[in-house]
C-alpha positions, 0 to 999 in steps of 0.5 A, a space after each residue: 517507440 521502437 519499430 517492433 513496438 510500433 508494429 505491435 500497436 498497428 497489428 492490434 488496431 488491425 485486429 480491432 478493425 477485424 472485430 468491427 468488420 465481423 459485427 463484434 463490439 470490441 468494448 462491451 457494456 457489461 457481462 453478467 459474471 457468476 463466479 470469480 476464478 477462485 470461486 469456480 475452483 472452490 465450487 468445483 471442489 465441493 461439486 467433486 466432493 459430492 462423489 461420482 460413482 464409477 459406473 456413472 462416469 461414462 454415462 450421459 451424452 458424451 461424445 466419443 472422445 469424452 465417453 471415458 471422461 477424456 478430451 482428445 487434446 494434448 495432455 488434457 481431459 475433463 471429468 465426465 458425469 451423468 449428473 448435472 455439471 457445474 455451469 459458470 460465467 467467468 470473465 478476465 484478462 487473457 494471460 496465456 494462449 495455446 492453440 491446438 488446431 480445432 481446440 485451444 487452451 487459455 488462462 484468464 486472470 481476474 480479481 480472484 486469481 487465474 482460471 483455465 478455459 478450454 475452447 473447441 470448434 464443435 462447441 463454439 461453432 466454426 465462425 466464433 472459433 475462427 474469431 479467436 484469431 483476433 484475440 491478443 494477450 491482455 484482451 478481456 473476454 467473458 466465457 460461459 460453460 461447464 467446469 471440469 478437471 483436466 488430466 493434469 489436475 487443473 480446474 478448467 471451464 469448457 467454453 460453450 460461448 465467449 464474449 469480447 469485453 475489451 480489446 487491449 490495444 497495447 501489449 502488456 509487458 510480459 516477456 514470456 511464459 514458461 512451465 515449471 517442469 517439476 510443478 507444472 506451474 505456468 510462470 509469467 515473466 515480466 518484461 518490466 526491466 525498469 522499476 521506474 516504469 513499474 511505478 509510473 505504469 502501475 496499472 501494467 505492473 499490477 496486471 503482470 505481477 500478482 505479488 504486487 496486487 497482494 502487497 496492496 491487499 495486505 495494505 488494505 487489511 492493515 488499514 482495516 485492522 487499525 480501524 477495528 482496533 481503534 473502534 473497539 477502544 471507543 475512538 471516533 473516526 473523524 475528518 479534518 481539512 486538507 486545505 488549511 490557512 495555517 499549516 502545523 502539527 509537524 516541522 516540515 515545508 508545506 505545499 501552497 496553493 491559492 483559492 481564487 474565490 477567497 483570494 487567499 493562500 492555503 496550504 496542504 496539511 502536513 499533519 492532522 494534529 492541531 485539528 484533532 486536538 481542537 476536537 478534544 477541546 470541543 468534547 470528543 474524548 477519543 478521536 482518530 483519522 487515517 488521512 493523506 498528508 503532504 510535505 514539500 520535501 525530498 524523495 527517497 526510500 522512506 519519504 514520499 511527498 504525499 503519504 498516509 498517517 494514522 493519528 489518534 488522540 485520547 483525553 486524560 491520557 499521557 505518552 505512557 498510555 500511548 505506548 501501550 496503545 501502539 504496542 497493542 495496536 501493532 500486535 493486533 494489526 499483525 495478527 489480523 493482517 498477517 496471521 502472526 507476530 513475527 515477520 522478515 524485513 530485508 533479512 532481519 526477523 522482527 518480533 512484535 510479540 515480545 515487549 517493546 524495548 525502551 531507550 532514552 534519547 539522550 542516553 542513546 546519543 551520549 553513549 555513542 558520542 561520549 559527551 553531554 550533547 545538551 551541554 554543547 553550544 550550537 556551533 559545536 553541535 553543528 560540527 558534530 552533526 556535519 561529521 556524523 552525517 557527512 552532509 554540508 549543513 549550512 551555518 545557522 542550522 537550528 539546534 533541533 535539526 543538528 540533534 535530529 541529524 546526529 540521532 539519525 546517523 548514530 542511533 537509528 540504524 541500530 534500532 532493529 527490534 521494536 524500540 520506544 525512544 523516549 524523552 526528547 530534548 525540548 528543542 525537538 518537541 514544540 507540541 509536547 509537555 515538559 518531562 516531569 522532573 526534567 524541564 530540559 526534556 519532553 514527554 515524547 516517544 518515537 517507535 523505531 523498527 528496522 532502523 526507521 521511525 514508525 510512530 511519534 507520540 506526546 503527552 500533549 502540551 495543554 498549557 496555552 501560555 507555554 504553547 504560545 511561547 514555543 510557537 513564538 520561538 518557532 516563529 523566530 526560527 521561521 523568520 530567520 530562514 529555518 523553512 521547517 519551523 512551526 508557524 504561530 497558529 492563533 486559532 489553535 491558541 484560542 482553542 487551547 485557551 478554552 481549556 484542553 484536558 490532559 491528552 495523549 496523541 500518536 501519529 503512525 506512518 501507515 506507509 512505513 508500517 506496510 513496508 515493514 509488514 510486506 517486506 518492501 524495500 521502498 515506500 514506492 512499493 506500497 503506494 499505488 501511485 507514488 510521486 515521480 519526476 515528470 515523464 520526459 516528453 509528456 510534461 508531467 
């Protein structure tokens, strides 16, 4: 902590004591607000639209400075009227302050935006007005008064009284506020130079960056639109366990924990898939879940150990039906959340309105490599993957991982417009049915947009004997040291033996979809509290 910061903190605590000395509660219990800032502006617009005759504008109980609808304050003026003025009670965080002797102007920020307030000694009383000296930027206050429009056109609340709601004991990271000379807009410049600090102190980041708040409002609209699409199509929203005795549904390393009462190891789920398909066995024909999954993996621009997935499953469907659902769902979400089908992402214009392209996995990879990748032995395939990625992949790396690495390096970056990559090799898809007509492949697709995976789907494997054989093959890889191989899940196999109808299933990465639709470069920009390295000196 710098000496300057330390002094700022001391000054704020001194002001806190000053409020207490005057008998003012610095941390209120409640405040009966009548309007948010945006509601004030809307309501006043309606009030103005009713019309004020010119001969009434100077009537009523106006002070000499207000007789013509003007206030004797620099560059500001209210709109006077004989009819009853609009009275409101607003509350928010103080974002700006400009004092002019016996008057002051400030901006309050609330959940609806910003509203200007106008404070005068003669309206508040000398003692109450003098107490305003104990306010700081970042404090929360409530104001009651009448609404008017200033000479510069800004809707403003003329305060008849104010209430202290919460004293801010730490200054917000605001470096300065400027007024745009062309538009008159007040612009707050953030003091957050370090993006890691913004992620770590998301509460402060949200307080000073309205565009960040808007990102998470869009995120909420996206998730709501997903639910509405699936609900319209008769899918049932369900909840499945986060703590699982056997992790599964994906190839990933899990987080482990210990349940004391049961004296057993449990895992945080890496996917919802196997429990959702148990519900298909049980007779629910269409189910979905929007849930947190957890994978003990690296952190980068598109990966966070805790992330959100949408998974949905439909009986009597296959992966072609799932392609239709995904295409329709993404269009519906974009239309509802953004109001359009096209968007800009990191300099590329993405068009969700056109039919999505389709590309075979092998076709795409072999066109880049110039050889039949399935004909390559494990050692040669690993060498190709090392060369393509530049990574030091260890000897014995599973064939599936080599294929995945090759595709990620050679093909994925080129898939900018929405593209379904279809028919994956069997090694990469232990839960998908074999492709009709080609047992080397499976009926699986992944949707790529702007070079990254957005969705993954299968014609789900529903043969319990085939599933057991694939689980056992994965189990051998796990025993050999492949940490992301799939363990054998005997209970899931038992469920399948009761009979699972033909089923199509999809997983959509919600965070990555939000990145796309908000033009966010990092997954941390769309997760309110992303996983970070422990803060030095704080232990986590």
